[in-house]
C-alpha positions in Angstrom: 21.9 -31.7 21.6 23.5 -32.4 18.2 26.4 -31.1 16.1 25.9 -28.9 13.0 29.4 -27.6 12.1 29.7 -23.9 11.4 32.9 -24.6 9.5 33.4 -27.4 7.0 34.9 -30.4 8.8 38.1 -30.2 6.9 38.6 -26.6 8.1 38.1 -27.7 11.7 40.7 -30.4 11.3 43.1 -28.1 9.5 42.9 -25.1 11.9 41.5 -26.1 15.3 43.1 -29.5 15.7 46.7 -28.4 15.1 46.2 -25.5 17.6 45.0 -27.9 20.3 47.9 -30.3 19.6 50.5 -27.5 19.8 49.1 -26.4 23.1 49.2 -29.9 24.5 52.8 -30.4 23.5 53.9 -27.1 25.0 52.0 -27.8 28.1 54.0 -31.0 28.6 57.3 -29.5 27.7 57.1 -26.1 29.4 56.1 -26.9 32.9 57.3 -23.5 34.1 54.7 -21.9 31.8 51.9 -24.4 32.6 49.3 -21.8 33.4 49.9 -19.8 30.2 49.6 -23.0 28.0 46.5 -24.2 29.9 45.0 -20.8 29.1 45.9 -21.1 25.4 44.7 -24.7 25.3 41.3 -23.4 26.7 41.1 -20.8 23.9 41.9 -23.4 21.2 39.4 -25.9 22.6 36.7 -23.2 22.8 37.2 -22.1 19.2 37.1 -25.8 18.2 33.8 -26.4 20.0 32.3 -23.3 18.4 33.4 -24.5 14.9 31.7 -27.9 15.3 28.4 -26.2 16.1 26.7 -27.7 19.1 23.0 -27.1 18.6 19.7 -27.7 20.2 16.6 -28.8 18.3 13.4 -26.6 18.3 10.1 -27.7 16.7 7.8 -25.0 15.3 4.7 -24.9 13.2 5.0 -23.3 9.8 2.8 -23.0 6.7 3.1 -26.0 4.6 4.5 -25.9 1.1 2.5 -28.2 -1.1 3.3 -29.5 -4.5 0.0 -28.1 -6.0 0.0 -25.5 -8.8 -3.4 -23.9 -9.3 -4.3 -22.0 -12.4 -7.3 -19.8 -12.3 -8.7 -18.9 -15.7 -11.1 -16.0 -15.2 -13.7 -14.5 -17.6 -13.7 -10.6 -17.4 -15.9 -9.9 -20.4 -18.9 -7.6 -20.0 -21.3 -10.5 -19.6 -19.7 -11.4 -16.3 -21.4 -8.3 -14.9 -24.9 -9.8 -15.6 -27.0 -9.5 -12.5 -28.2 -13.1 -12.1 -25.9 -14.5 -9.4 -27.4 -15.2 -6.0 -30.5 -13.3 -7.0 -29.5 -10.0 -8.6 -25.8 -9.8 -7.9 -23.2 -9.6 -10.7 -21.6 -12.9 -11.7 -18.2 -11.5 -10.8 -19.4 -11.6 -7.1 -19.5 -15.4 -7.5 -16.0 -15.4 -9.0 -14.7 -13.4 -6.0 -16.3 -15.8 -3.5 -15.0 -18.9 -5.3 -11.4 -17.7 -5.8 -11.2 -16.9 -2.1 -12.7 -20.3 -1.1 -10.5 -22.3 -3.5 -7.3 -20.6 -2.2 -8.4 -21.4 1.4 -8.9 -25.1 0.4 -5.3 -25.4 -0.8 -3.1 -23.7 1.7 0.6 -23.6 0.8 0.0 -24.1 -3.0 1.3 -22.0 -5.8 -1.3 -19.9 -7.6 -1.5 -18.2 -11.0 -4.3 -16.1 -12.6 -5.0 -15.8 -16.3 -7.8 -13.4 -17.2 -9.4 -12.7 -20.5 -11.7 -10.1 -22.0 -10.8 -8.6 -25.4 -7.5 -10.4 -24.9 -6.0 -13.0 -22.6 -3.3 -11.9 -20.1 -1.4 -13.5 -17.3 -2.4 -11.4 -14.3 -0.4 -13.3 -11.7 2.5 -15.6 -12.3 2.9 -18.7 -10.1 3.3 -17.5 -6.5 2.8 -18.9 -3.0 1.3 -15.5 -1.9 -2.3 -16.3 -1.3 -2.9 -12.7 -0.4 -2.1 -11.6 -3.9 -4.8 -13.8 -5.3 -7.3 -12.6 -2.8 -6.4 -8.9 -3.4 -6.8 -9.5 -7.2 -10.2 -11.1 -6.6 -11.3 -8.2 -4.4 -10.6 -5.6 -7.1 -11.4 -7.5 -10.4 -13.9 -5.7 -12.6 -15.4 -6.4 -16.0 -13.6 -4.9 -19.0 -14.3 -1.3 -20.0 -17.5 -1.5 -22.0 -16.2 0.8 -24.7 -13.3 -1.6 -25.3 -15.4 -4.7 -25.5 -15.0 -6.8 -28.6 -17.2 -9.7 -27.6 -16.5 -12.9 -25.7 -14.7 -16.0 -27.0 -14.2 -18.7 -24.4 -11.2 -20.2 -26.3 -9.4 -16.9 -26.1 -7.3 -17.9 -23.0 -6.3 -21.2 -24.6 -2.9 -20.0 -25.8 -2.0 -18.3 -22.5 -3.1 -21.3 -20.4 -1.2 -23.7 -22.7 2.0 -21.7 -22.3 1.6 -21.5 -18.5 0.9 -25.2 -18.1 3.7 -26.3 -20.4 6.2 -24.1 -18.6 5.1 -25.4 -15.2 5.3 -29.0 -16.3 8.8 -28.5 -17.6 10.0 -26.8 -14.4 8.4 -29.2 -11.9 7.1 -32.3 -13.7 6.2 -34.1 -10.5 3.9 -31.3 -9.2 0.1 -31.5 -9.3 -1.5 -29.0 -11.7 -5.1 -27.9 -11.1 -7.1 -25.7 -13.5 -10.2 -23.8 -12.4 -12.0 -22.2 -15.4 -14.5 -19.5 -14.3 -16.9 -18.2 -17.0 -20.5 -17.9 -18.1 -19.6 -19.7 -21.4 -21.1 -17.0 -23.5 -19.4 -16.9 -26.9 -20.1 -13.8 -28.9 -18.0 -11.8 -31.3 -19.0 -8.1 -31.1 -22.5 -7.7 -32.4 -22.5 -11.0 -34.2 -23.2 -14.1 -32.2 -20.8 -16.9 -32.8 -22.2 -19.3 -30.2 -22.4 -22.0 -32.9 -18.9 -21.3 -34.2 -16.3 -24.0 -34.0 -14.1 -23.3 -31.0 -10.5 -24.4 -30.5 -10.3 -27.4 -28.3 -8.8 -27.5 -24.9 -8.3 -31.3 -25.2 -4.5 -31.0 -25.9 -4.0 -29.6 -22.4 -5.6 -32.6 -20.7 -2.3 -34.5 -20.2 -1.0 -31.4 -18.3 -4.1 -31.1 -16.0 -4.4 -33.3 -12.9 -7.7 -31.9 -11.6 -9.8 -28.8 -11.1 -13.2 -27.8 -12.5 -15.1 -25.6 -14.9 -17.3 -23.3 -12.9 -20.3 -21.8 -14.7 -22.0 -18.5 -13.7 -25.4 -17.2 -14.8 -28.9 -18.5 -15.5 -30.8 -19.5 -18.5 -33.2 -16.6 -17.9 -30.2 -14.3 -18.0 -29.5 -10.9 -16.5 -28.8 -7.3 -17.4 -25.3 -5.8 -17.3 -24.2 -2.3 -16.1 -21.9 -0.2 -18.2 -18.4 0.1 -16.8 -16.5 3.2 -17.9 -13.8 3.1 -15.3 -15.1 5.8 -13.0 -18.9 6.0 -12.7 -20.2 4.2 -9.6 -22.0 1.0 -10.4 -25.2 2.2 -8.8 -25.3 5.2 -11.2 -24.2 3.4 -14.3 -26.8 2.7 -17.1 -27.4 -0.8 -18.4 -25.8 -2.0 -21.6 -28.1 -1.9 -24.6 -28.4 -4.2 -27.6 -28.3 -2.2 -30.8 -29.5 -5.3 -32.7 -32.7 -5.2 -30.7 -33.8 -1.6 -31.1 -31.6 -0.4 -28.3 -33.3 -2.5 -25.6 -31.3 -3.5 -22.5 -29.0 -6.4 -23.4 -29.5 -9.8 -21.6 -26.7 -12.3 -21.1 -27.5 -16.0 -20.6 -25.2 -18.8 -19.5 -24.0 -21.3 -22.1 -23.7 -24.5 -20.2 -23.3 -26.6 -23.3 -20.0 -24.8 -24.1 -18.8 -25.0 -20.5 -19.5 -28.7 -20.3 -17.6 -29.2 -23.5 -14.6 -27.4 -22.1 -14.8 -29.5 -18.9 -14.9 -32.7 -20.9 -11.9 -31.6 -23.0 -9.8 -30.8 -19.9 -10.9 -33.9 -18.1 -12.4 -32.1 -15.1 -16.0 -31.7 -13.8 -18.4 -29.0 -14.6 -20.2 -27.2 -11.7 -23.0 -24.6 -12.0 -22.4 -21.8 -9.5 -25.5 -19.7 -8.8 -25.1 -19.1 -5.1 -22.1 -18.7 -2.7 -22.1 -22.4 -1.6 -19.2 -24.4 -0.3 -16.5 -25.4 -2.8 -15.7 -28.7 -1.1 -17.4 -30.7 -3.8 -14.8 -29.8 -6.4 -11.7 -29.2 -4.1 -11.8 -32.2 -1.7 -10.5 -35.6 -2.7 -7.7 -34.3 -4.9 -4.5 -36.1 -4.1 -2.1 -33.3 -3.3 1.0 -34.4 -1.4 2.1 -32.7 1.8 -1.1 -30.8 2.5 -2.2 -31.5 6.1 -5.7 -31.1 7.5 -5.1 -27.6 8.8 -2.5 -26.5 6.3 0.4 -26.6 8.7 3.2 -29.0 9.5 6.0 -29.3 12.1 9.3 -27.7 11.1 12.5 -28.6 12.9 15.1 -25.8 13.5 18.6 -26.4 14.9 19.8 -23.4 17.0 23.5 -23.2 17.6 24.6 -22.9 21.3 27.9 -21.1 21.1 27.6 -18.3 23.5 29.0 -20.2 26.6 32.1 -21.2 24.6 32.4 -17.7 23.0 32.3 -16.2 26.4 35.0 -18.5 27.7 37.2 -17.8 24.7 36.7 -14.0 25.2 37.7 -14.2 28.9 40.7 -16.3 28.2 41.8 -13.9 25.4 41.5 -10.9 27.6 43.6 -12.7 30.2 46.1 -13.6 27.6 46.3 -10.0 26.5 47.0 -8.8 30.0 49.6 -11.5 30.5 51.4 -10.5 27.3 51.3 -6.9 28.2 53.0 -7.5 31.5 56.0 -9.1 29.8 56.9 -5.8 28.1 59.9 -4.1 30.0 59.3 -0.6 31.3 61.7 2.1 32.4 61.4 5.7 33.7 62.8 8.7 31.8 64.2 11.7 33.6 60.8 13.3 33.9 59.4 10.3 35.7 57.2 9.1 32.8 57.0 5.4 32.2 58.4 4.1 28.9 57.6 0.8 27.4 60.5 -0.9 25.6 
């Protein structure tokens, strides 16, 4: 058992100690009222013990809070619906799998999601709620085809830069990991700009402690279904290419661009074509306070005051009855008892 005062120590000394001293003095001086002052001394001592907070220690397991901050940068452009992941599945299926697996690999971390299509938006601010990340991954869809303005892989640069700089300012000692999930395709509307000069991610490298660029798609490419917001995927037509006589459009991964982004950020590039383990790009990262199973022992001190509170209550009731008995009583002419 240990002591964890409920009151500040100065309050205990200022209130409880004088009461105890007064009761002791009166106990010695008023021997004819010894029982009364013993009772009052017991009340004062019980209150004093409650104030200093005798407590027992309990050890429980709780989810660990790590110092990792993980930023997911997710491509939601139409090309991420290309059906060349794990056979003929959409690339976004791979994104969903990898988001879930990375979250599981870093229990207790803080997570944020930045997604981009025709514009970059912060979908989820830094949070310890892993379920929020998984829920977002379960429901993420490509952008509406009618709103598509092409794909530019440097479009999320500004949002990511702002998020990393803010996190570094708030918690400079934390570990920041960036996972960039895309097919690397860089087009601008109907005009390909794959050879255009992209803005560099290199200025962000000092703010990034690890992570990976994850590439989805194949060199053979895949067709993409139209997404209008309500038509079931199975019934949706494929996107066509007006520059190729209206033939079905084919999206191909641009690994050269993805490798360049990885090099600029100072992280590795990993080609993801099947739902394999993510251990290769999540293990070995030095993140403090993360245990093997994501849990740690947590010590809780539980105050033990009920015995002393019970004693104080019994003595107070006794004191009340004793005081009540000292009031003089008389009978009126009708025989009723009057208290004077």
